[in-house]
DORO-17786 format. One record per residue: residue in one letter; residue number from 0; x, y, z of N, C-alpha, C in turn. Coordinates in Angstrom, 1 decimal. Layout:
REC aa   i   n_px   n_py   n_pz  ca_px  ca_py  ca_pz   c_px   c_py   c_pz
REC  A NUM      X      Y      Z      X      Y      Z      X      Y      Z
...
END
This chain:
REC aa   i   n_px   n_py   n_pz  ca_px  ca_py  ca_pz   c_px   c_py   c_pz
REC  M   0   20.7  -23.1   12.9   20.3  -21.7   12.7   19.3  -21.6   11.5
REC  A   1   18.3  -20.8   11.6   17.3  -20.8   10.6   17.8  -20.0    9.4
REC  E   2   17.4  -20.4    8.3   17.7  -19.7    7.0   16.7  -18.7    6.7
REC  K   3   17.1  -17.6    6.1   16.2  -16.6    5.6   15.7  -17.0    4.2
REC  V   4   14.4  -16.8    4.0   13.9  -17.1    2.7   13.1  -15.9    2.3
REC  S   5   13.4  -15.4    1.1   12.7  -14.3    0.5   11.7  -14.7   -0.5
REC  V   6   10.6  -14.1   -0.5    9.5  -14.4   -1.4    9.2  -13.1   -2.2
REC  N   7    9.2  -13.2   -3.5    8.8  -12.1   -4.3    7.3  -12.3   -4.8
REC  Q   8    6.6  -11.2   -4.6    5.2  -11.3   -5.0    4.8  -10.0   -5.7
REC  L   9    4.0  -10.1   -6.8    3.6   -8.9   -7.5    2.3   -8.4   -6.9
REC  V  10    2.2   -7.2   -6.5    1.0   -6.6   -5.9    0.5   -5.4   -6.8
REC  E  11   -0.7   -5.5   -7.1   -1.3   -4.4   -7.9   -2.0   -3.4   -7.0
REC  R  12   -1.6   -2.2   -7.0   -2.2   -1.1   -6.2   -3.5   -0.7   -6.7
REC  V  13   -4.6   -0.9   -5.9   -5.9   -0.6   -6.3   -6.5    0.6   -5.6
REC  W  14   -6.3    0.6   -4.2   -6.9    1.7   -3.4   -5.8    2.4   -2.7
REC  D  15   -5.9    3.8   -2.7   -5.0    4.6   -1.9   -5.7    5.1   -0.7
REC  I  16   -5.0    5.5    0.3   -5.6    6.0    1.6   -5.2    7.5    1.6
REC  E  17   -6.2    8.3    1.7   -6.1    9.8    1.7   -5.2   10.2    3.0
REC  G  18   -4.2   11.0    2.7   -3.3   11.4    3.8   -2.2   10.5    4.2
REC  Y  19   -2.2    9.3    3.6   -1.1    8.3    3.9   -0.6    7.7    2.5
REC  P  20    0.3    8.4    1.9    0.7    8.0    0.5    1.5    6.7    0.5
REC  N  21    2.1    6.3    1.6    2.9    5.1    1.6    2.0    3.8    1.9
REC  Y  22    0.8    4.0    2.2   -0.1    2.9    2.5   -1.1    2.7    1.3
REC  F  23   -1.4    1.4    1.0   -2.4    1.2   -0.1   -3.0   -0.2    0.1
REC  F  24   -4.2   -0.4   -0.5   -4.8   -1.8   -0.5   -4.5   -2.4   -1.9
REC  G  25   -4.1   -3.6   -1.9   -3.8   -4.3   -3.2   -5.0   -5.0   -3.7
REC  H  26   -4.8   -5.7   -4.9   -5.9   -6.4   -5.5   -6.4   -7.5   -4.7
REC  D  27   -5.6   -8.0   -3.7   -6.1   -9.1   -2.9   -6.7   -8.6   -1.6
REC  K  28   -7.0   -7.3   -1.5   -7.8   -6.7   -0.4   -7.0   -6.7    0.9
REC  R  29   -5.6   -6.7    0.8   -4.8   -6.6    2.0   -4.1   -5.2    2.0
REC  L  30   -3.8   -4.8    3.2   -3.1   -3.5    3.3   -1.6   -3.6    3.2
REC  Y  31   -1.0   -2.8    2.4    0.4   -2.8    2.2    1.0   -1.4    2.5
REC  R  32    2.3   -1.3    2.7    3.0   -0.1    2.9    4.4   -0.1    2.4
REC  F  33    4.9    1.0    2.0    6.3    1.1    1.6    7.1    1.5    2.8
REC  N  34    8.1    0.8    3.2    9.0    1.1    4.3   10.0    2.2    3.8
REC  S  35   10.9    2.5    4.8   11.9    3.6    4.4   12.9    3.2    3.4
REC  R  36   13.0    1.9    3.2   13.9    1.4    2.1   13.2    1.2    0.8
REC  G  37   11.9    1.5    0.7   11.2    1.3   -0.5   10.6   -0.1   -0.8
REC  Q  38   10.8   -0.9    0.2   10.2   -2.3    0.1    8.8   -2.3    0.5
REC  V  39    8.0   -3.2   -0.1    6.6   -3.3    0.2    6.4   -4.3    1.4
REC  R  40    5.7   -3.9    2.4    5.4   -4.7    3.5    3.9   -4.9    3.7
REC  I  41    3.5   -6.0    4.3    2.0   -6.2    4.6    1.7   -5.7    6.0
REC  N  42    0.7   -5.0    6.1    0.2   -4.6    7.5   -0.9   -5.5    7.9
REC  K  43   -0.8   -6.1    9.0   -1.8   -7.0    9.5   -3.0   -6.3   10.1
REC  R  44   -4.2   -6.9    9.9   -5.4   -6.4   10.5   -5.4   -6.8   12.0
REC  I  45   -5.7   -5.9   12.9   -5.7   -6.2   14.3   -7.0   -5.9   14.9
REC  V  46   -7.2   -6.4   16.2   -8.4   -6.2   16.9   -8.1   -5.5   18.2
REC  I  47   -8.7   -4.4   18.5   -8.6   -3.7   19.8  -10.0   -3.7   20.4
REC  G  48  -10.1   -4.4   21.5  -11.4   -4.6   22.1  -12.2   -5.5   21.2
REC  T  49  -13.3   -4.9   20.6  -14.1   -5.7   19.6  -14.0   -5.0   18.2
REC  T  50  -13.1   -4.0   18.1  -13.1   -3.3   16.8  -11.9   -3.7   16.0
REC  Q  51  -12.2   -4.1   14.7  -11.1   -4.5   13.8  -10.6   -3.3   13.0
REC  G  52   -9.3   -3.3   12.7   -8.7   -2.2   12.0   -7.3   -2.4   11.7
REC  Y  53   -6.6   -1.3   11.4   -5.2   -1.3   11.0   -4.5   -0.1   11.7
REC  I  54   -3.2   -0.2   11.9   -2.4    0.9   12.5   -1.6    1.5   11.3
REC  L  55   -1.8    2.8   11.1   -1.1    3.6   10.1   -0.3    4.7   10.8
REC  K  56    1.0    4.7   10.7    1.9    5.6   11.3    1.5    5.7   12.8
REC  S  57    1.5    4.6   13.5    1.2    4.5   15.0   -0.1    5.0   15.4
REC  K  58   -1.1    5.1   14.5   -2.4    5.5   14.9   -3.4    4.4   14.4
REC  F  59   -4.3    4.0   15.3   -5.3    3.0   15.0   -6.5    3.6   14.2
REC  F  60   -6.8    2.9   13.1   -8.0    3.3   12.3   -8.9    2.0   12.2
REC  S  61  -10.2    2.2   12.6  -11.1    1.1   12.4  -11.4    1.0   10.9
REC  L  62  -12.0   -0.2   10.6  -12.4   -0.4    9.1  -13.3    0.7    8.7
REC  E  63  -14.2    1.1    9.5  -15.2    2.2    9.1  -14.5    3.5    8.9
REC  Q  64  -13.5    3.8    9.7  -12.8    5.1    9.5  -11.9    5.0    8.2
REC  L  65  -11.4    3.9    7.9  -10.6    3.7    6.7  -11.4    3.8    5.4
REC  R  66  -12.6    3.2    5.5  -13.5    3.2    4.4  -13.8    4.6    3.9
REC  A  67  -13.9    5.5    4.8  -14.2    6.9    4.4  -13.0    7.6    3.8
REC  R  68  -11.8    7.0    4.0  -10.5    7.7    3.5  -10.0    7.0    2.2
REC  I  69  -10.5    5.9    1.7   -9.9    5.3    0.6  -10.4    5.9   -0.7
REC  L  70   -9.5    6.0   -1.7   -9.7    6.5   -3.0   -9.1    5.5   -4.0
REC  R  71   -9.8    5.4   -5.2   -9.3    4.6   -6.3   -7.9    5.1   -6.7
REC  H  72   -7.0    4.2   -6.9   -5.6    4.6   -7.3   -5.6    5.0   -8.8
REC  K  73   -5.0    6.1   -9.0   -4.8    6.6  -10.4   -3.4    6.6  -10.7
REC  P  74   -3.0    5.7  -11.6   -1.6    5.6  -12.0   -1.1    6.8  -12.6
REC  Q  75    0.1    7.2  -12.3    0.7    8.4  -12.8    1.2    8.1  -14.3
REC  E  76    0.9    9.0  -15.1    1.3    8.8  -16.5    2.8    8.9  -16.6
REC  Q  77    3.4    8.0  -17.4    4.9    8.0  -17.6    5.2    9.0  -18.6
REC  P  78    6.4    9.6  -18.5    6.8   10.6  -19.5    6.9    9.9  -20.9
REC  S  79    6.6   10.7  -21.9    6.7   10.1  -23.2    8.1    9.7  -23.6
REC  T  80    8.2    8.5  -24.2    9.5    8.0  -24.7    9.7    8.3  -26.1
REC  K  81    8.8    9.1  -26.8    9.0    9.4  -28.2    9.9   10.7  -28.3
REC  H  82   11.0   10.4  -28.8   12.0   11.5  -28.9   12.3   11.8  -30.4
REC  P  83   12.4   13.0  -30.8   12.8   13.2  -32.2   14.1   12.6  -32.5
REC  T  84   14.2   12.0  -33.7   15.5   11.3  -34.1   16.1   12.1  -35.2
REC  D  85   16.6   13.3  -34.8   17.3   14.2  -35.8   18.8   14.2  -35.5
REC  F  86   19.4   13.0  -35.6   20.9   12.9  -35.3   21.6   13.4  -36.5
END
């Protein structure tokens, strides 16, 4: 019986896709998505006919269509951790 091996990898979110908040391109230029459990998964590039692209939410997008939808990722600012210490 085959053993399961888990691999942990740090991915920096660089590009977001407009209209698809769970999908993003990482620093390594690969497409990732968050699944329903909050885990990060890699989406593979596929070829349909002669067109390369990705499937997002069961819809095929060519690379040209995706290029028009990508936006630079803006990290959300974390709430301030500075609290008054008037105990």
